[in-house]
KOLVO-278782 format. One line per field, with one value per residue (C-alpha): x negated, y negated, z negated. Coordinates in Angstrom, 2 decimals. Each point is the difference from the previous one (the first is absolute). Example, Ala and Ser with C-alpha at 12.3 -4.5 7.8 and 13.67 -1.06 7.14 Angstrom:
# residues 2
east <- -12.30:-1.37 $
north <- 4.50:-3.44 $
up <- -7.80:0.66 $
END
This chain:
# residues 326
east <- 0.37:-1.56:-2.89:-3.51:-2.27:-3.75:-3.11:-2.81:-0.14:3.24:2.19:1.42:2.96:3.51:-0.36:-1.09:-3.77:-1.88:-0.52:-3.71:-0.02:-2.61:-1.79:-1.67:-3.79:-0.14:2.02:-2.36:-3.05:1.40:1.45:-3.05:1.00:3.43:1.02:-1.08:-1.71:3.45:1.11:2.07:-0.63:-1.39:1.42:-3.05:0.27:3.69:-0.60:-2.98:2.04:2.82:-2.43:-1.71:3.32:1.42:2.79:2.03:2.80:3.41:2.57:2.80:-0.83:-0.36:-3.72:-1.89:-3.09:-1.16:-3.55:-0.60:-1.88:0.48:3.78:-0.07:-1.87:2.36:3.06:-1.41:-0.69:3.51:1.46:-1.95:-1.21:-2.42:-1.29:3.21:2.29:1.88:0.21:2.07:-1.38:2.22:-1.49:-3.58:-1.31:-3.80:-0.40:-0.17:1.94:-0.64:-3.71:0.31:2.87:-2.16:-2.89:2.15:0.05:3.79:1.88:0.96:2.44:-0.73:2.84:-0.53:2.41:-2.55:-1.93:-2.63:-1.15:-0.52:-3.57:-1.16:1.89:-1.54:-3.43:0.54:1.35:-1.40:-2.29:2.87:1.55:3.06:1.09:2.45:0.78:3.51:1.33:3.67:2.68:0.64:3.59:0.93:-2.75:0.98:-1.70:1.15:-2.29:-2.95:0.02:-0.29:3.27:-1.71:-1.81:0.91:-1.05:-0.93:0.31:-2.77:0.37:-0.49:3.29:0.38:2.10:2.75:0.85:-0.39:3.62:0.99:-3.08:0.42:3.74:-0.41:-2.63:2.15:3.21:-1.19:-3.41:0.22:-3.59:-1.17:-0.15:-1.39:-1.12:-2.40:0.59:-1.20:2.71:0.71:1.09:3.63:0.43:-1.70:2.19:3.10:-1.20:-0.67:2.58:2.30:3.61:0.14:-3.35:0.05:-1.30:2.49:2.27:1.26:-3.54:-0.93:2.91:-0.90:-3.55:1.16:2.26:-3.02:-3.05:-1.42:-1.64:-2.23:-2.19:-3.58:-1.79:0.05:-2.38:-1.30:0.34:-3.74:-0.94:1.44:-1.23:1.65:1.30:3.82:2.23:1.24:-1.46:0.51:0.72:-0.88:3.10:0.15:2.93:0.36:2.75:2.64:3.40:2.91:0.90:3.74:2.45:2.33:0.75:-3.05:1.57:2.87:-2.49:-1.83:3.28:0.94:-3.48:-0.16:3.49:-0.94:-3.32:1.37:1.41:-2.32:1.15:3.55:1.27:0.32:3.76:-0.05:-2.23:2.42:2.87:-1.97:-0.34:3.78:1.15:2.78:-1.12:1.46:-1.68:-3.33:0.28:0.92:-3.05:-2.29:1.44:-0.45:-3.69:-0.37:-0.76:1.24:2.24:-2.25:-3.24:-2.00:-1.60:-3.59:0.70:0.94:-2.23:0.47:2.11:2.51:0.25:0.40:2.84:1.73:-0.45:1.65:2.89:0.40:0.15:2.51:2.20:0.04:0.11:-2.67:-1.52:-3.75:-1.68:-2.45:-2.99:-0.05:0.94:-2.89 $
north <- 18.28:1.24:-2.27:1.37:-1.88:0.09:-1.68:0.28:3.28:1.77:1.81:-2.00:2.31:-0.64:2.69:-0.91:-0.14:2.49:-1.10:0.40:-2.59:-2.67:-2.76:1.30:-0.09:-0.22:-3.21:-1.52:0.87:-1.14:-3.41:-1.94:-3.45:-0.74:-3.08:-3.56:-2.01:-1.06:3.60:0.77:2.24:-1.57:0.83:2.09:1.96:0.73:1.22:2.10:1.47:0.91:1.54:2.02:1.53:0.37:-2.50:-1.85:-2.37:1.61:-2.20:2.27:-1.02:-3.70:0.08:-3.25:-0.16:-3.34:-0.67:-3.53:0.14:-3.69:0.40:3.17:-1.86:-2.97:2.21:1.43:-3.54:-1.22:3.02:-1.03:3.55:0.40:2.82:0.09:0.35:3.11:0.05:2.10:-0.05:1.46:1.03:0.10:1.21:-0.09:-2.10:-3.51:-1.37:2.88:-0.76:-3.69:0.93:2.69:-2.41:-2.20:2.81:0.30:3.27:0.78:2.61:0.20:1.66:1.38:2.11:1.25:2.75:-0.01:-3.44:1.09:1.39:-3.29:-2.01:2.06:-0.55:-3.74:-0.05:3.21:-1.87:-1.89:2.05:-2.28:0.62:2.84:1.08:1.39:1.70:-1.01:-1.60:-3.44:0.03:3.04:0.33:0.55:-3.07:0.79:3.03:-1.92:-3.30:-0.60:-1.61:-1.60:-2.34:-2.79:0.78:-2.20:1.27:-1.09:1.55:-0.18:1.77:2.20:-1.88:2.60:0.04:-3.58:-0.77:3.39:0.13:-3.55:0.43:3.34:-1.42:-3.04:1.94:3.09:-0.65:-2.71:0.62:-1.67:-3.66:-1.53:0.83:-1.42:1.82:-0.40:0.79:-0.85:-3.59:0.71:2.17:-2.51:-2.82:2.07:0.76:-3.64:-1.88:-2.66:-0.58:-1.68:1.31:2.24:3.08:-0.27:2.99:2.64:1.14:-3.57:-0.09:3.38:-1.20:-3.31:1.88:1.60:-2.10:-3.36:0.40:-2.18:0.23:-0.42:-0.14:1.19:2.78:0.33:3.31:-0.19:1.13:3.49:3.15:0.94:-3.45:-0.09:-1.87:-2.42:-2.17:0.67:-2.03:0.30:-0.11:-0.55:1.38:-0.59:1.86:-2.04:0.67:-0.26:-3.71:0.73:1.96:2.10:3.66:1.04:2.70:-2.34:-2.74:2.20:1.19:-3.60:-0.84:3.04:-0.63:-3.59:0.83:2.92:-2.73:-2.85:-2.25:0.09:-2.45:0.69:-0.40:2.98:1.93:-0.53:1.17:3.12:0.59:0.29:-3.52:-1.79:-3.02:-2.40:1.90:-0.09:-3.75:-0.48:2.02:-2.00:-3.30:1.03:0.61:-3.27:1.83:-1.20:2.50:0.05:0.67:2.99:2.42:-1.00:-3.46:1.30:0.84:2.33:-2.41:-0.43:3.74:0.65:-2.52:1.57:3.47:-1.02:-1.62:3.09:2.26:-2.25:-0.51:3.53:1.69:2.36:2.52:-0.32:1.43:1.80:-0.97:-2.23:-3.56:-2.38 $
up <- -0.05:-3.18:-1.00:-0.31:-2.35:0.10:-1.25:2.45:1.89:-0.78:2.51:2.89:0.51:-1.25:-2.66:-3.54:-0.42:-2.14:-3.61:0.71:2.75:-0.54:1.86:3.12:-0.26:3.79:-0.08:-2.55:2.11:3.34:-0.72:-1.14:1.25:-1.45:1.87:0.52:-2.75:-1.23:-0.43:3.10:2.99:3.17:3.45:0.89:-3.25:0.58:3.54:-1.09:-2.85:2.38:2.50:-2.71:-1.03:3.51:-0.68:2.59:-1.06:0.40:1.69:-1.22:-3.58:0.79:-0.87:0.51:-2.21:-1.39:1.23:-1.29:-3.35:-0.78:0.24:-2.12:-2.73:0.27:-0.39:-3.23:-1.24:0.85:-1.81:-3.14:-0.56:-2.90:-2.21:-2.07:3.03:1.11:3.78:2.36:3.53:2.71:3.31:-1.28:3.35:0.18:-3.14:1.47:-2.98:-2.38:-0.32:-0.99:-2.33:-1.60:-0.45:-2.27:-2.57:0.20:-0.19:3.60:1.27:3.73:1.92:3.49:2.05:2.54:-1.77:2.77:-1.21:-3.58:0.29:1.52:-2.63:-2.78:1.49:-0.35:-3.58:-1.46:-2.40:-1.66:-2.84:-0.30:3.60:0.59:3.56:0.51:3.12:0.19:2.14:-1.49:1.27:-2.10:-2.64:-3.64:-1.41:-3.52:-0.02:1.45:-1.88:-3.73:-1.06:-2.98:2.38:2.39:3.56:2.93:3.57:2.36:3.43:3.72:0.68:3.07:2.54:0.14:-3.73:-1.22:-0.86:-1.49:-2.23:-1.31:-0.61:-1.76:-2.35:-0.78:-0.50:-1.88:-1.59:-2.70:-1.15:3.23:-1.04:3.16:3.51:2.54:3.26:3.55:2.54:3.60:0.40:0.88:-3.10:-2.29:1.24:-0.73:-3.53:-0.86:2.11:-1.45:1.13:3.38:1.21:3.10:-1.84:-2.88:-0.48:-2.40:-0.84:-0.96:-2.45:-1.51:-0.59:-1.48:-2.42:-1.68:0.82:0.91:3.39:2.14:3.08:-1.18:3.35:3.57:1.01:3.55:1.79:0.72:-3.54:0.52:1.70:2.24:0.83:-0.26:2.43:-2.66:-2.74:-3.70:-3.11:-3.65:-2.22:-3.77:-2.02:-3.74:-1.84:-1.82:-1.58:2.46:0.27:0.36:-2.13:2.12:0.62:2.00:2.16:0.90:0.85:2.49:1.48:0.72:1.31:2.28:1.35:0.82:1.67:1.99:2.24:-0.89:2.87:-1.35:-2.61:-3.70:0.31:2.36:-2.40:-2.89:2.19:0.91:-3.74:-0.20:-0.86:1.82:2.01:-2.58:-2.84:1.84:0.48:-3.65:-1.13:2.28:-1.19:-3.64:0.73:1.94:3.25:3.38:1.77:3.08:-1.91:1.16:-2.50:0.81:-1.48:-3.47:-2.95:-2.96:-2.04:2.82:0.62:-3.73:-0.15:3.00:-1.45:-3.25:1.87:2.17:-3.07:-1.74:3.06:1.34:-3.39:1.32:-2.32:-0.22:3.05:-2.24:-2.09:-3.03:-0.73:-0.47 $
END
């Protein structure tokens, strides 16, 4: 989806706004009470804003608006956003996080897929010249055209439930200017992003995150702070970019990881055989990496998978699966 950028009252359609677009005077007149004393919208303000614009949350887009101002302020504090920061907010919604982010004086690019929310969002942040509202799909947006590559960016977002993993992985894998993220996602997703080997939620996604970032669960978030109330709780997850901690052909690494987790209840000996090794070769590779033959993939971290990948490449004589060596 082609992004549409605006400041204040520009077009809400998916077509580029007119060069003459400017902040809407109506928005400036209407929204006279911008949030609680700490700078975030109260539940009554959010509901009134939605009613004024004829907005109802859309389940198809995973919309659950944050309606707890104390939590919104706390998220901005945890993210350490100040006037020198450059912030990408994804799923800006009705401005629950956008307003306290804007009040820090930071540059904020607020991305929202639902163009019908944009007039309400612009009403909330129209007075802040460093806030830019962009209509775009975060899963496919061309971030390189939206974000200044001369700056380091921090993502602060209440991510829509249906796109949490793809958005986080795309930013980690393709957008190096994003240095860190603080994202609110449904609990199951957050646990997958931050899981360590041996934990129930650990899987291929956990390894892909660990390859590019240090991740941790910051806090649990009750479902009661959202409107409409979802059926599950959420968590706040911190991700800080780092260089890959292992040196191995990346495409080969993910081929080994995906093969193993496609049948995660099977042993790693079976996974190595499925990769084309003879049983004896598989056992030799596992022994060289100090891994028991009966170990299952969810017990192994990046270092173990990197070791097995290197042994697989050396033993099978496989050409690189694609991608570059790290």
